[in-house]
Backbone atoms as SQL, in Angstrom:
CREATE TABLE atoms (id INTEGER PRIMARY KEY, chain TEXT, resi INTEGER, resn TEXT, atom TEXT, x REAL, y REAL, z REAL);
INSERT INTO atoms VALUES
  (1, 'A', 1, 'MET', 'N', 19.229, -16.523, -13.666),
  (2, 'A', 1, 'MET', 'CA', 20.148, -15.861, -13.530),
  (3, 'A', 1, 'MET', 'C', 21.309, -16.809, -12.319),
  (4, 'A', 2, 'ARG', 'N', 22.693, -15.706, -13.094),
  (5, 'A', 2, 'ARG', 'CA', 23.801, -16.395, -12.342),
  (6, 'A', 2, 'ARG', 'C', 23.776, -16.158, -10.749),
  (7, 'A', 3, 'GLU', 'N', 24.233, -16.401, -9.681),
  (8, 'A', 3, 'GLU', 'CA', 24.530, -16.287, -8.691),
  (9, 'A', 3, 'GLU', 'C', 25.045, -14.517, -8.591),
  (10, 'A', 4, 'GLU', 'N', 25.821, -14.252, -9.294),
  (11, 'A', 4, 'GLU', 'CA', 26.357, -13.102, -9.464),
  (12, 'A', 4, 'GLU', 'C', 25.797, -11.933, -9.626),
  (13, 'A', 5, 'GLN', 'N', 25.351, -12.204, -10.456),
  (14, 'A', 5, 'GLN', 'CA', 24.116, -11.309, -11.022),
  (15, 'A', 5, 'GLN', 'C', 22.856, -10.918, -10.333),
  (16, 'A', 6, 'PHE', 'N', 22.560, -12.491, -9.932),
  (17, 'A', 6, 'PHE', 'CA', 21.484, -12.375, -8.313),
  (18, 'A', 6, 'PHE', 'C', 21.736, -11.257, -7.362),
  (19, 'A', 7, 'SER', 'N', 23.072, -11.221, -6.809),
  (20, 'A', 7, 'SER', 'CA', 23.765, -10.545, -5.721),
  (21, 'A', 7, 'SER', 'C', 23.592, -9.400, -6.114),
  (22, 'A', 8, 'ALA', 'N', 24.274, -9.177, -7.721),
  (23, 'A', 8, 'ALA', 'CA', 24.265, -7.576, -8.545),
  (24, 'A', 8, 'ALA', 'C', 23.055, -6.212, -8.517),
  (25, 'A', 9, 'ALA', 'N', 22.688, -8.168, -8.466),
  (26, 'A', 9, 'ALA', 'CA', 20.836, -6.924, -8.373),
  (27, 'A', 9, 'ALA', 'C', 20.087, -6.823, -7.377),
  (28, 'A', 10, 'ILE', 'N', 20.141, -7.778, -6.130),
  (29, 'A', 10, 'ILE', 'CA', 20.137, -6.796, -5.835),
  (30, 'A', 10, 'ILE', 'C', 20.062, -6.011, -4.718),
  (31, 'A', 11, 'GLY', 'N', 21.658, -6.145, -4.305),
  (32, 'A', 11, 'GLY', 'CA', 22.060, -4.904, -4.239),
  (33, 'A', 11, 'GLY', 'C', 21.950, -3.315, -4.489),
  (34, 'A', 12, 'ASN', 'N', 21.696, -3.799, -6.106),
  (35, 'A', 12, 'ASN', 'CA', 21.637, -1.834, -6.029),
  (36, 'A', 12, 'ASN', 'C', 19.591, -2.035, -6.208),
  (37, 'A', 13, 'TRP', 'N', 19.949, -1.012, -5.369),
  (38, 'A', 13, 'TRP', 'CA', 18.618, -1.029, -5.452),
  (39, 'A', 13, 'TRP', 'C', 17.401, 0.146, -5.770),
  (40, 'A', 14, 'SER', 'N', 18.667, 0.626, -6.773),
  (41, 'A', 14, 'SER', 'CA', 18.209, 2.822, -7.251),
  (42, 'A', 14, 'SER', 'C', 17.433, 1.476, -8.742),
  (43, 'A', 15, 'ALA', 'N', 18.441, 0.484, -9.223),
  (44, 'A', 15, 'ALA', 'CA', 18.602, 0.104, -10.822),
  (45, 'A', 15, 'ALA', 'C', 16.766, -1.101, -10.552),
  (46, 'A', 16, 'GLU', 'N', 16.659, -0.537, -12.163),
  (47, 'A', 16, 'GLU', 'CA', 15.085, -0.988, -12.530),
  (48, 'A', 16, 'GLU', 'C', 15.285, -2.823, -11.757),
  (49, 'A', 17, 'PRO', 'N', 14.521, -3.420, -11.812),
  (50, 'A', 17, 'PRO', 'CA', 14.537, -4.988, -11.180),
  (51, 'A', 17, 'PRO', 'C', 14.164, -5.984, -12.685),
  (52, 'A', 18, 'PRO', 'N', 15.698, -6.889, -12.379),
  (53, 'A', 18, 'PRO', 'CA', 15.509, -7.213, -13.527),
  (54, 'A', 18, 'PRO', 'C', 14.276, -8.433, -13.817),
  (55, 'A', 19, 'HIS', 'N', 13.491, -8.637, -13.561),
  (56, 'A', 19, 'HIS', 'CA', 11.876, -9.499, -12.947),
  (57, 'A', 19, 'HIS', 'C', 11.050, -8.301, -12.316),
  (58, 'A', 20, 'PRO', 'N', 9.591, -8.587, -12.962),
  (59, 'A', 20, 'PRO', 'CA', 9.034, -7.423, -12.094),
  (60, 'A', 20, 'PRO', 'C', 8.634, -8.022, -10.605),
  (61, 'A', 21, 'ARG', 'N', 8.703, -9.077, -9.577),
  (62, 'A', 21, 'ARG', 'CA', 9.256, -9.459, -8.145),
  (63, 'A', 21, 'ARG', 'C', 10.269, -9.927, -8.053),
  (64, 'A', 22, 'PHE', 'N', 11.263, -9.377, -8.718),
  (65, 'A', 22, 'PHE', 'CA', 11.987, -9.209, -7.637),
  (66, 'A', 22, 'PHE', 'C', 12.540, -8.248, -6.628),
  (67, 'A', 23, 'GLY', 'N', 11.811, -7.314, -6.311),
  (68, 'A', 23, 'GLY', 'CA', 11.550, -7.079, -5.305),
  (69, 'A', 23, 'GLY', 'C', 12.080, -6.633, -4.184),
  (70, 'A', 24, 'ILE', 'N', 10.538, -8.326, -4.228),
  (71, 'A', 24, 'ILE', 'CA', 10.639, -8.725, -3.464),
  (72, 'A', 24, 'ILE', 'C', 12.064, -9.125, -2.550),
  (73, 'A', 25, 'TYR', 'N', 12.474, -9.519, -3.258),
  (74, 'A', 25, 'TYR', 'CA', 14.079, -10.016, -2.657),
  (75, 'A', 25, 'TYR', 'C', 14.410, -8.812, -1.938),
  (76, 'A', 26, 'ARG', 'N', 14.662, -7.914, -2.844),
  (77, 'A', 26, 'ARG', 'CA', 15.162, -7.084, -2.359),
  (78, 'A', 26, 'ARG', 'C', 14.391, -6.072, -0.981),
  (79, 'A', 27, 'ASN', 'N', 13.424, -5.872, -0.282),
  (80, 'A', 27, 'ASN', 'CA', 12.400, -5.160, 0.440),
  (81, 'A', 27, 'ASN', 'C', 13.510, -6.888, 1.578),
  (82, 'A', 28, 'ASN', 'N', 13.804, -7.850, 1.157),
  (83, 'A', 28, 'ASN', 'CA', 13.879, -8.805, 2.237),
  (84, 'A', 28, 'ASN', 'C', 15.437, -8.713, 2.885),
  (85, 'A', 29, 'VAL', 'N', 16.452, -7.950, 2.019),
  (86, 'A', 29, 'VAL', 'CA', 16.985, -7.417, 2.664),
  (87, 'A', 29, 'VAL', 'C', 17.519, -6.386, 2.979),
  (88, 'A', 30, 'ALA', 'N', 16.861, -5.240, 2.349),
  (89, 'A', 30, 'ALA', 'CA', 16.991, -4.345, 3.124),
  (90, 'A', 30, 'ALA', 'C', 16.661, -4.154, 4.563),
  (91, 'A', 31, 'SER', 'N', 15.248, -5.208, 5.400),
  (92, 'A', 31, 'SER', 'CA', 14.646, -4.770, 6.033),
  (93, 'A', 31, 'SER', 'C', 15.619, -5.458, 7.198),
  (94, 'A', 32, 'ALA', 'N', 16.289, -6.542, 6.397),
  (95, 'A', 32, 'ALA', 'CA', 17.306, -7.738, 7.731),
  (96, 'A', 32, 'ALA', 'C', 17.632, -6.317, 8.043),
  (97, 'A', 33, 'LEU', 'N', 18.296, -6.304, 7.189),
  (98, 'A', 33, 'LEU', 'CA', 20.093, -4.647, 7.720),
  (99, 'A', 33, 'LEU', 'C', 19.691, -3.556, 8.215),
  (100, 'A', 34, 'ILE', 'N', 18.188, -2.844, 7.534),
  (101, 'A', 34, 'ILE', 'CA', 17.875, -2.387, 9.294),
  (102, 'A', 34, 'ILE', 'C', 17.348, -3.122, 10.668),
  (103, 'A', 35, 'ASN', 'N', 16.832, -4.478, 10.617),
  (104, 'A', 35, 'ASN', 'CA', 16.578, -4.805, 11.237),
  (105, 'A', 35, 'ASN', 'C', 17.329, -5.198, 11.891),
  (106, 'A', 36, 'ALA', 'N', 18.876, -5.421, 11.589),
  (107, 'A', 36, 'ALA', 'CA', 19.895, -6.417, 12.174),
  (108, 'A', 36, 'ALA', 'C', 20.637, -4.379, 12.755),
  (109, 'A', 37, 'LEU', 'N', 20.387, -3.483, 12.817),
  (110, 'A', 37, 'LEU', 'CA', 21.322, -2.050, 13.477),
  (111, 'A', 37, 'LEU', 'C', 20.161, -2.095, 14.118),
  (112, 'A', 38, 'ARG', 'N', 18.382, -1.320, 14.448),
  (113, 'A', 38, 'ARG', 'CA', 17.221, -1.519, 15.425),
  (114, 'A', 38, 'ARG', 'C', 18.210, -2.363, 16.466),
  (115, 'A', 39, 'VAL', 'N', 17.902, -3.851, 16.594),
  (116, 'A', 39, 'VAL', 'CA', 18.883, -5.162, 17.405),
  (117, 'A', 39, 'VAL', 'C', 20.107, -3.914, 17.667),
  (118, 'A', 40, 'ARG', 'N', 21.186, -4.101, 17.436),
  (119, 'A', 40, 'ARG', 'CA', 22.149, -3.941, 17.995),
  (120, 'A', 40, 'ARG', 'C', 22.520, -2.039, 18.287),
  (121, 'A', 41, 'TYR', 'N', 21.733, -1.703, 17.074),
  (122, 'A', 41, 'TYR', 'CA', 21.382, 0.119, 18.598),
  (123, 'A', 41, 'TYR', 'C', 20.066, 0.343, 19.235),
  (124, 'A', 42, 'PRO', 'N', 19.819, -0.217, 19.875),
  (125, 'A', 42, 'PRO', 'CA', 18.811, -0.158, 20.305),
  (126, 'A', 42, 'PRO', 'C', 18.437, 1.509, 21.288),
  (127, 'A', 43, 'VAL', 'N', 18.768, 1.029, 22.222),
  (128, 'A', 43, 'VAL', 'CA', 19.248, 2.857, 22.866),
  (129, 'A', 43, 'VAL', 'C', 18.736, 4.287, 21.534),
  (130, 'A', 44, 'THR', 'N', 20.074, 4.395, 20.510),
  (131, 'A', 44, 'THR', 'CA', 19.832, 5.024, 19.163),
  (132, 'A', 44, 'THR', 'C', 18.397, 5.209, 19.209),
  (133, 'A', 45, 'ALA', 'N', 17.871, 3.684, 18.574),
  (134, 'A', 45, 'ALA', 'CA', 16.621, 3.718, 17.801),
  (135, 'A', 45, 'ALA', 'C', 15.383, 4.029, 18.747),
  (136, 'A', 46, 'GLN', 'N', 15.481, 4.068, 20.483),
  (137, 'A', 46, 'GLN', 'CA', 14.818, 4.269, 21.792),
  (138, 'A', 46, 'GLN', 'C', 15.105, 5.678, 21.026),
  (139, 'A', 47, 'LEU', 'N', 15.902, 7.228, 20.885),
  (140, 'A', 47, 'LEU', 'CA', 16.617, 8.315, 21.203),
  (141, 'A', 47, 'LEU', 'C', 15.704, 9.103, 20.038),
  (142, 'A', 48, 'VAL', 'N', 15.495, 8.105, 18.757),
  (143, 'A', 48, 'VAL', 'CA', 14.958, 8.939, 17.770),
  (144, 'A', 48, 'VAL', 'C', 13.775, 8.158, 16.646),
  (145, 'A', 49, 'GLY', 'N', 13.321, 7.612, 17.365),
  (146, 'A', 49, 'GLY', 'CA', 12.138, 7.031, 16.546),
  (147, 'A', 49, 'GLY', 'C', 12.082, 5.853, 16.130),
  (148, 'A', 50, 'LYS', 'N', 10.770, 5.400, 16.002),
  (149, 'A', 50, 'LYS', 'CA', 11.303, 3.597, 14.688),
  (150, 'A', 50, 'LYS', 'C', 11.177, 4.675, 13.077),
  (151, 'A', 51, 'ASP', 'N', 10.390, 5.456, 12.664),
  (152, 'A', 51, 'ASP', 'CA', 10.620, 6.288, 11.653),
  (153, 'A', 51, 'ASP', 'C', 11.413, 6.829, 11.104),
  (154, 'A', 52, 'PHE', 'N', 12.207, 7.649, 11.958),
  (155, 'A', 52, 'PHE', 'CA', 13.603, 8.653, 12.143),
  (156, 'A', 52, 'PHE', 'C', 14.191, 7.087, 11.917),
  (157, 'A', 53, 'PHE', 'N', 15.037, 5.698, 12.656),
  (158, 'A', 53, 'PHE', 'CA', 16.164, 4.997, 12.930),
  (159, 'A', 53, 'PHE', 'C', 15.359, 4.482, 11.848),
  (160, 'A', 54, 'ALA', 'N', 14.637, 3.919, 11.252),
  (161, 'A', 54, 'ALA', 'CA', 14.022, 3.131, 9.713),
  (162, 'A', 54, 'ALA', 'C', 14.642, 3.810, 9.050),
  (163, 'A', 55, 'ALA', 'N', 15.067, 4.796, 8.719),
  (164, 'A', 55, 'ALA', 'CA', 15.168, 6.309, 7.126),
  (165, 'A', 55, 'ALA', 'C', 16.739, 6.056, 8.088),
  (166, 'A', 56, 'MET', 'N', 17.107, 7.246, 8.525),
  (167, 'A', 56, 'MET', 'CA', 18.262, 6.843, 8.818),
  (168, 'A', 56, 'MET', 'C', 19.275, 5.387, 8.997),
  (169, 'A', 57, 'ALA', 'N', 18.500, 3.700, 9.479),
  (170, 'A', 57, 'ALA', 'CA', 19.894, 3.093, 9.651),
  (171, 'A', 57, 'ALA', 'C', 18.932, 2.111, 7.782),
  (172, 'A', 58, 'GLY', 'N', 17.723, 2.695, 6.893),
  (173, 'A', 58, 'GLY', 'CA', 18.029, 2.737, 5.510),
  (174, 'A', 58, 'GLY', 'C', 18.733, 3.590, 4.378),
  (175, 'A', 59, 'ALA', 'N', 19.728, 4.477, 4.916),
  (176, 'A', 59, 'ALA', 'CA', 19.531, 5.675, 4.272),
  (177, 'A', 59, 'ALA', 'C', 21.450, 4.711, 4.463),
  (178, 'A', 60, 'TYR', 'N', 21.699, 4.317, 5.182),
  (179, 'A', 60, 'TYR', 'CA', 23.271, 3.486, 5.896),
  (180, 'A', 60, 'TYR', 'C', 23.557, 2.175, 4.535),
  (181, 'A', 61, 'ALA', 'N', 21.727, 1.482, 5.426),
  (182, 'A', 61, 'ALA', 'CA', 22.241, 0.494, 4.295),
  (183, 'A', 61, 'ALA', 'C', 22.502, 0.360, 2.736),
  (184, 'A', 62, 'ASP', 'N', 21.881, 1.623, 1.984),
  (185, 'A', 62, 'ASP', 'CA', 22.037, 1.608, 1.071),
  (186, 'A', 62, 'ASP', 'C', 23.619, 2.408, 0.231),
  (187, 'A', 63, 'LYS', 'N', 24.300, 2.642, 1.452),
  (188, 'A', 63, 'LYS', 'CA', 25.870, 3.241, 1.601),
  (189, 'A', 63, 'LYS', 'C', 26.329, 1.875, 1.869),
  (190, 'A', 64, 'GLU', 'N', 26.036, 1.249, 2.803),
  (191, 'A', 64, 'GLU', 'CA', 27.741, 0.102, 3.047),
  (192, 'A', 64, 'GLU', 'C', 27.128, -1.088, 2.842),
  (193, 'A', 65, 'ARG', 'N', 27.059, -2.277, 2.316),
  (194, 'A', 65, 'ARG', 'CA', 27.075, -3.362, 2.425),
  (195, 'A', 65, 'ARG', 'C', 27.619, -3.980, 3.067),
  (196, 'A', 66, 'PRO', 'N', 26.628, -5.557, 4.047),
  (197, 'A', 66, 'PRO', 'CA', 27.168, -6.073, 4.889),
  (198, 'A', 66, 'PRO', 'C', 28.520, -6.647, 4.254),
  (199, 'A', 67, 'SER', 'N', 30.389, -7.172, 4.472),
  (200, 'A', 67, 'SER', 'CA', 31.004, -8.055, 4.425),
  (201, 'A', 67, 'SER', 'C', 30.969, -8.917, 4.938),
  (202, 'A', 68, 'SER', 'N', 30.205, -9.434, 4.805),
  (203, 'A', 68, 'SER', 'CA', 30.401, -10.665, 5.983),
  (204, 'A', 68, 'SER', 'C', 28.327, -11.178, 5.854),
  (205, 'A', 69, 'ALA', 'N', 28.140, -12.610, 5.442),
  (206, 'A', 69, 'ALA', 'CA', 27.639, -12.821, 5.329),
  (207, 'A', 69, 'ALA', 'C', 26.719, -13.403, 7.439),
  (208, 'A', 70, 'VAL', 'N', 27.122, -13.009, 7.757),
  (209, 'A', 70, 'VAL', 'CA', 26.890, -13.393, 8.928),
  (210, 'A', 70, 'VAL', 'C', 26.384, -11.783, 10.011),
  (211, 'A', 71, 'LEU', 'N', 25.325, -11.577, 9.569),
  (212, 'A', 71, 'LEU', 'CA', 24.659, -10.088, 10.175),
  (213, 'A', 71, 'LEU', 'C', 25.481, -9.514, 11.790),
  (214, 'A', 72, 'ILE', 'N', 25.458, -9.989, 12.437),
  (215, 'A', 72, 'ILE', 'CA', 26.053, -9.302, 13.843),
  (216, 'A', 72, 'ILE', 'C', 27.165, -8.891, 13.720),
  (217, 'A', 73, 'ASP', 'N', 28.180, -8.882, 12.701),
  (218, 'A', 73, 'ASP', 'CA', 29.193, -8.102, 12.416),
  (219, 'A', 73, 'ASP', 'C', 28.605, -7.275, 11.199),
  (220, 'A', 74, 'TYR', 'N', 27.309, -6.566, 11.263),
  (221, 'A', 74, 'TYR', 'CA', 27.022, -5.467, 10.303),
  (222, 'A', 74, 'TYR', 'C', 26.970, -4.509, 11.244),
  (223, 'A', 75, 'GLY', 'N', 27.043, -2.877, 10.673),
  (224, 'A', 75, 'GLY', 'CA', 26.967, -2.022, 11.488),
  (225, 'A', 75, 'GLY', 'C', 28.046, -0.986, 12.046),
  (226, 'A', 76, 'ASN', 'N', 29.971, -1.247, 11.941),
  (227, 'A', 76, 'ASN', 'CA', 30.561, -1.162, 12.509),
  (228, 'A', 76, 'ASN', 'C', 30.192, -0.007, 12.487),
  (229, 'A', 77, 'SER', 'N', 30.880, 0.550, 10.891),
  (230, 'A', 77, 'SER', 'CA', 30.822, 2.069, 10.821),
  (231, 'A', 77, 'SER', 'C', 29.917, 2.992, 11.237),
  (232, 'A', 78, 'PHE', 'N', 28.523, 2.429, 12.343),
  (233, 'A', 78, 'PHE', 'CA', 27.075, 3.141, 11.989),
  (234, 'A', 78, 'PHE', 'C', 27.649, 4.469, 12.592),
  (235, 'A', 79, 'PRO', 'N', 28.114, 4.460, 14.037),
  (236, 'A', 79, 'PRO', 'CA', 28.505, 5.798, 14.946),
  (237, 'A', 79, 'PRO', 'C', 28.639, 7.290, 13.245),
  (238, 'A', 80, 'VAL', 'N', 29.719, 6.408, 13.707),
  (239, 'A', 80, 'VAL', 'CA', 30.768, 7.639, 11.961),
  (240, 'A', 80, 'VAL', 'C', 29.777, 8.104, 10.884),
  (241, 'A', 81, 'PHE', 'N', 28.335, 7.112, 10.296),
  (242, 'A', 81, 'PHE', 'CA', 27.551, 7.877, 9.578),
  (243, 'A', 81, 'PHE', 'C', 27.484, 8.446, 10.195),
  (244, 'A', 82, 'ILE', 'N', 26.641, 8.168, 11.519),
  (245, 'A', 82, 'ILE', 'CA', 25.431, 8.755, 12.270),
  (246, 'A', 82, 'ILE', 'C', 25.614, 10.645, 12.716),
  (247, 'A', 83, 'ARG', 'N', 27.085, 10.075, 12.778),
  (248, 'A', 83, 'ARG', 'CA', 27.708, 11.571, 13.268),
  (249, 'A', 83, 'ARG', 'C', 28.339, 13.258, 11.575),
  (250, 'A', 84, 'ALA', 'N', 27.592, 12.306, 10.368),
  (251, 'A', 84, 'ALA', 'CA', 27.206, 13.113, 8.876),
  (252, 'A', 84, 'ALA', 'C', 26.846, 13.098, 8.678),
  (253, 'A', 85, 'PHE', 'N', 25.257, 11.905, 9.259),
  (254, 'A', 85, 'PHE', 'CA', 24.509, 12.294, 8.947),
  (255, 'A', 85, 'PHE', 'C', 23.411, 13.349, 8.830),
  (256, 'A', 86, 'ALA', 'N', 23.119, 14.557, 8.146),
  (257, 'A', 86, 'ALA', 'CA', 22.115, 15.635, 8.245),
  (258, 'A', 86, 'ALA', 'C', 21.528, 15.713, 9.507),
  (259, 'A', 87, 'PRO', 'N', 20.000, 14.900, 8.391),
  (260, 'A', 87, 'PRO', 'CA', 18.932, 15.018, 10.076),
  (261, 'A', 87, 'PRO', 'C', 19.082, 14.888, 10.996),
  (262, 'A', 88, 'ALA', 'N', 20.215, 14.346, 11.711),
  (263, 'A', 88, 'ALA', 'CA', 20.835, 14.107, 12.821),
  (264, 'A', 88, 'ALA', 'C', 21.673, 15.068, 13.589),
  (265, 'A', 89, 'ALA', 'N', 22.288, 16.108, 12.353),
  (266, 'A', 89, 'ALA', 'CA', 22.905, 17.373, 12.802),
  (267, 'A', 89, 'ALA', 'C', 22.315, 17.521, 14.009),
  (268, 'A', 90, 'SER', 'N', 21.184, 17.816, 14.829),
  (269, 'A', 90, 'SER', 'CA', 20.245, 18.607, 16.321),
  (270, 'A', 90, 'SER', 'C', 19.983, 17.511, 17.410),
  (271, 'A', 91, 'LEU', 'N', 21.030, 16.561, 16.905),
  (272, 'A', 91, 'LEU', 'CA', 20.952, 15.860, 18.549),
  (273, 'A', 91, 'LEU', 'C', 22.828, 15.809, 18.156),
  (274, 'A', 92, 'PRO', 'N', 23.225, 15.990, 18.780),
  (275, 'A', 92, 'PRO', 'CA', 25.561, 15.813, 18.106),
  (276, 'A', 92, 'PRO', 'C', 25.709, 15.166, 19.445),
  (277, 'A', 93, 'TYR', 'N', 24.807, 14.371, 20.319),
  (278, 'A', 93, 'TYR', 'CA', 25.310, 13.229, 21.335),
  (279, 'A', 93, 'TYR', 'C', 25.086, 11.479, 20.425),
  (280, 'A', 94, 'LEU', 'N', 24.001, 11.861, 19.326),
  (281, 'A', 94, 'LEU', 'CA', 23.515, 10.752, 19.276),
  (282, 'A', 94, 'LEU', 'C', 25.002, 9.859, 18.209),
  (283, 'A', 95, 'GLY', 'N', 25.787, 9.680, 17.290),
  (284, 'A', 95, 'GLY', 'CA', 27.204, 8.597, 17.394),
  (285, 'A', 95, 'GLY', 'C', 27.449, 8.685, 18.123),
  (286, 'A', 96, 'ASP', 'N', 27.799, 9.319, 19.278),
  (287, 'A', 96, 'ASP', 'CA', 28.841, 8.729, 20.077),
  (288, 'A', 96, 'ASP', 'C', 28.030, 7.406, 21.097),
  (289, 'A', 97, 'VAL', 'N', 26.402, 7.744, 21.429),
  (290, 'A', 97, 'VAL', 'CA', 26.045, 7.044, 22.055),
  (291, 'A', 97, 'VAL', 'C', 25.234, 5.747, 20.887),
  (292, 'A', 98, 'ALA', 'N', 25.850, 5.788, 19.725),
  (293, 'A', 98, 'ALA', 'CA', 26.061, 4.025, 18.859),
  (294, 'A', 98, 'ALA', 'C', 27.396, 3.808, 18.991),
  (295, 'A', 99, 'ALA', 'N', 28.181, 5.309, 19.536),
  (296, 'A', 99, 'ALA', 'CA', 29.318, 4.462, 19.531),
  (297, 'A', 99, 'ALA', 'C', 29.859, 3.729, 21.104),
  (298, 'A', 100, 'LEU', 'N', 28.999, 3.637, 22.207),
  (299, 'A', 100, 'LEU', 'CA', 28.770, 3.232, 23.449),
  (300, 'A', 100, 'LEU', 'C', 28.100, 1.943, 22.948),
  (301, 'A', 101, 'GLU', 'N', 27.105, 1.683, 21.621),
  (302, 'A', 101, 'GLU', 'CA', 25.997, 1.069, 21.731),
  (303, 'A', 101, 'GLU', 'C', 26.776, -0.137, 21.288),
  (304, 'A', 102, 'SER', 'N', 27.888, 0.276, 20.808),
  (305, 'A', 102, 'SER', 'CA', 28.987, -0.575, 19.624),
  (306, 'A', 102, 'SER', 'C', 29.658, -1.099, 19.994),
  (307, 'A', 103, 'LEU', 'N', 30.141, -0.805, 21.336),
  (308, 'A', 103, 'LEU', 'CA', 31.399, -1.126, 21.579),
  (309, 'A', 103, 'LEU', 'C', 31.130, -1.565, 23.357),
  (310, 'A', 104, 'TRP', 'N', 29.448, -2.063, 23.540),
  (311, 'A', 104, 'TRP', 'CA', 28.744, -2.784, 24.416),
  (312, 'A', 104, 'TRP', 'C', 28.823, -3.732, 23.315),
  (313, 'A', 105, 'TRP', 'N', 28.049, -3.910, 22.198),
  (314, 'A', 105, 'TRP', 'CA', 28.141, -5.225, 21.719),
  (315, 'A', 105, 'TRP', 'C', 29.482, -5.789, 21.232),
  (316, 'A', 106, 'HIS', 'N', 30.825, -5.433, 21.221),
  (317, 'A', 106, 'HIS', 'CA', 31.929, -6.272, 20.827),
  (318, 'A', 106, 'HIS', 'C', 31.917, -6.780, 22.569),
  (319, 'A', 107, 'ALA', 'N', 31.845, -6.268, 23.356),
  (320, 'A', 107, 'ALA', 'CA', 32.349, -7.207, 24.451),
  (321, 'A', 107, 'ALA', 'C', 31.365, -7.900, 24.566),
  (322, 'A', 108, 'TYR', 'N', 30.282, -7.811, 24.959),
  (323, 'A', 108, 'TYR', 'CA', 29.418, -8.868, 25.182),
  (324, 'A', 108, 'TYR', 'C', 28.907, -10.105, 24.215),
  (325, 'A', 109, 'HIS', 'N', 30.068, -9.632, 23.173),
  (326, 'A', 109, 'HIS', 'CA', 29.578, -11.236, 21.438),
  (327, 'A', 109, 'HIS', 'C', 30.902, -11.250, 21.292),
  (328, 'A', 110, 'ALA', 'N', 32.107, -10.991, 22.411),
  (329, 'A', 110, 'ALA', 'CA', 33.373, -11.068, 22.995),
  (330, 'A', 110, 'ALA', 'C', 33.880, -12.744, 22.979),
  (331, 'A', 111, 'ALA', 'N', 34.862, -13.665, 22.316),
  (332, 'A', 111, 'ALA', 'CA', 34.512, -15.069, 23.219),
  (333, 'A', 111, 'ALA', 'C', 35.361, -14.919, 24.055),
  (334, 'A', 112, 'ASP', 'N', 34.882, -15.901, 24.988),
  (335, 'A', 112, 'ASP', 'CA', 35.458, -15.529, 26.718),
  (336, 'A', 112, 'ASP', 'C', 37.050, -15.601, 26.702),
  (337, 'A', 113, 'SER', 'N', 37.448, -14.886, 27.844),
  (338, 'A', 113, 'SER', 'CA', 38.812, -15.483, 28.586),
  (339, 'A', 113, 'SER', 'C', 38.054, -15.391, 29.964),
  (340, 'A', 114, 'SER', 'N', 39.648, -16.268, 30.267),
  (341, 'A', 114, 'SER', 'CA', 40.075, -16.353, 31.618),
  (342, 'A', 114, 'SER', 'C', 39.922, -15.074, 31.943),
  (343, 'A', 115, 'PRO', 'N', 38.834, -14.995, 33.825),
  (344, 'A', 115, 'PRO', 'CA', 38.846, -13.494, 34.886),
  (345, 'A', 115, 'PRO', 'C', 40.386, -13.362, 35.153),
  (346, 'A', 116, 'LEU', 'N', 40.787, -12.918, 35.381),
  (347, 'A', 116, 'LEU', 'CA', 41.829, -12.082, 35.729),
  (348, 'A', 116, 'LEU', 'C', 42.171, -12.393, 36.960),
  (349, 'A', 117, 'PRO', 'N', 42.441, -13.275, 38.030),
  (350, 'A', 117, 'PRO', 'CA', 43.246, -14.060, 39.408),
  (351, 'A', 117, 'PRO', 'C', 42.776, -12.765, 40.275),
  (352, 'A', 118, 'PRO', 'N', 41.774, -12.765, 41.537),
  (353, 'A', 118, 'PRO', 'CA', 42.618, -11.928, 42.501),
  (354, 'A', 118, 'PRO', 'C', 43.458, -11.311, 43.003),
  (355, 'A', 119, 'GLY', 'N', 44.394, -11.818, 42.514),
  (356, 'A', 119, 'GLY', 'CA', 45.496, -11.170, 42.870),
  (357, 'A', 119, 'GLY', 'C', 46.267, -10.972, 41.973),
  (358, 'A', 120, 'GLU', 'N', 46.226, -10.889, 40.839),
  (359, 'A', 120, 'GLU', 'CA', 46.906, -9.275, 40.151),
  (360, 'A', 120, 'GLU', 'C', 45.558, -8.351, 39.916),
  (361, 'A', 121, 'PHE', 'N', 44.647, -8.483, 40.447),
  (362, 'A', 121, 'PHE', 'CA', 43.467, -7.626, 40.348),
  (363, 'A', 121, 'PHE', 'C', 43.285, -6.678, 41.230),
  (364, 'A', 122, 'ALA', 'N', 44.397, -7.397, 42.447),
  (365, 'A', 122, 'ALA', 'CA', 44.640, -6.109, 43.951),
  (366, 'A', 122, 'ALA', 'C', 45.530, -5.437, 42.722),
  (367, 'A', 123, 'ALA', 'N', 46.334, -6.093, 42.057),
  (368, 'A', 123, 'ALA', 'CA', 47.726, -5.430, 41.754),
  (369, 'A', 123, 'ALA', 'C', 47.866, -4.087, 40.623),
  (370, 'A', 124, 'VAL', 'N', 46.826, -4.290, 40.057),
  (371, 'A', 124, 'VAL', 'CA', 46.178, -2.757, 39.090),
  (372, 'A', 124, 'VAL', 'C', 46.520, -1.366, 40.335),
  (373, 'A', 125, 'VAL', 'N', 47.419, -1.107, 39.499),
  (374, 'A', 125, 'VAL', 'CA', 47.151, 0.243, 39.911),
  (375, 'A', 125, 'VAL', 'C', 46.196, 1.202, 39.808),
  (376, 'A', 126, 'PRO', 'N', 45.257, 2.556, 38.984),
  (377, 'A', 126, 'PRO', 'CA', 44.705, 2.900, 38.627),
  (378, 'A', 126, 'PRO', 'C', 45.463, 4.243, 38.069),
  (379, 'A', 127, 'THR', 'N', 45.616, 4.165, 37.070),
  (380, 'A', 127, 'THR', 'CA', 45.683, 5.408, 36.529),
  (381, 'A', 127, 'THR', 'C', 45.069, 6.852, 35.729);
């Protein structure tokens, strides 16, 4: 099996596996994506519980595949997905909580920059 065929077969979770044990790879991919979301959105996961979060993250993983091999980048659109996820409709704030977590995630993992000198900081006018 070629690399392209292998990748396509792993990503197509609803299709019949090309080999009886191929489901192991699919399960590993799904588990890794769900866990990546759980790590990135811990408060969201805590608010809805382990099972609900796993189902919601699994539904997201069905629709949104990683665009990078670096899982730290996965899940940028998860807050938008949550806002449209019908089973979460009774928690209208959940997408906003996830959006806040996503902003924290980006800030935490952003490249370091030079701090603002105290004189410049003091000159900042609040708006």
